[in-house]
N, C-alpha and C positions, 0 to 999 in steps of 0.2 A: 557687220552688225553683231551685237551681242544678244543672245537669245536665252530666255528663261532665268530662273533663280540661280542656276549654276554658271551663268554668263558664258555659255558656249559660243565660241567665235564662229560665225556663219558668213560665208561669202556667197552672195547671190549674183549670178551672172546671166545675162540674156544674150543669146547667140543667134546670129543669122549669118551663116557661112557662105562664102563664094562657092560656085560650082567647080572652080578650077582646083585640080588636085594639088598643084604647087602652092596655091594660096591656103588650102586646107592644111597642108603640112606645116606651113609657117604658123598658122593659128594654133594647131595642136602643140607645136613646140613652145609657143609663147604661153599657152595655158600651163604647161608643165613647169616652165620657168617661174611663172607667177605663183603657182601652187607652192613651189619650193621657197620662194622669197617671202610671200605673204603668209603662208601656212593656213591656219584655220582648222577648226575641228570638223566642220561640215562645209561642203561646197554644194550649192543648189544651182544646177545649170539648166536653164530653160531655153527653148527656142528650136532652131533648125540648123543642124550641122551639115545638111545636104550630103549625108553619108549614112550608110546602113551597116548593121552588124551582121546581117545574114542576107544572102542574095535574093531570097523571095520577097523581101521588103521593098526592093527596087521596082519601080513601075515607070512606064512611059517612054523609056529610051532604049531601044533594042541594042544599040551599039554598046551599052553599058554591060552587056552580058559576057564580054570577053575577059581575057586575062587581066587587063588593067583593073577591072572591077574586083577581081579576086584579090589583087594586091592592095587595092584601096580598102577593101573590107578588112583585110588582115592588119593593115596599118591603123585603121580606125579602132578596131578591137583592141590593139595594143595600147593606143592612147587611152581608151576608156578604162582598161585595166590599170594603167599607170596612175590615172587620176582617181581610181576607186569610185567611178561613177556607176550608178545602177540605172538601167533603162527601165523606167516605169511604164508598163504597157497601158496605153489608153484604148478604151473600147468605144465603139459607136461613132467614130469620126472617120471621115474619108482621108483627111490629112491631119498630121499631128505636128 
């Protein structure tokens, strides 16, 4: 979509990710490839990645506190940095 007088190219994407780390890795890779091929000045990504940037955001599954969780967090953080995505904190909601 083009936005504003300056015709900024904006890609709007809605995400609902699998809980499987393997499926997340495929989605993250596909996002990066799409970003490279499609380009765009701004990407607005909404939804649920079923991943967290910091461990204290994870709730509900005790088994997620292990090493694999640390690796997943690092991989997700790397993806977010590559895509130049900013996590906008939402306040007042139990789930975002």
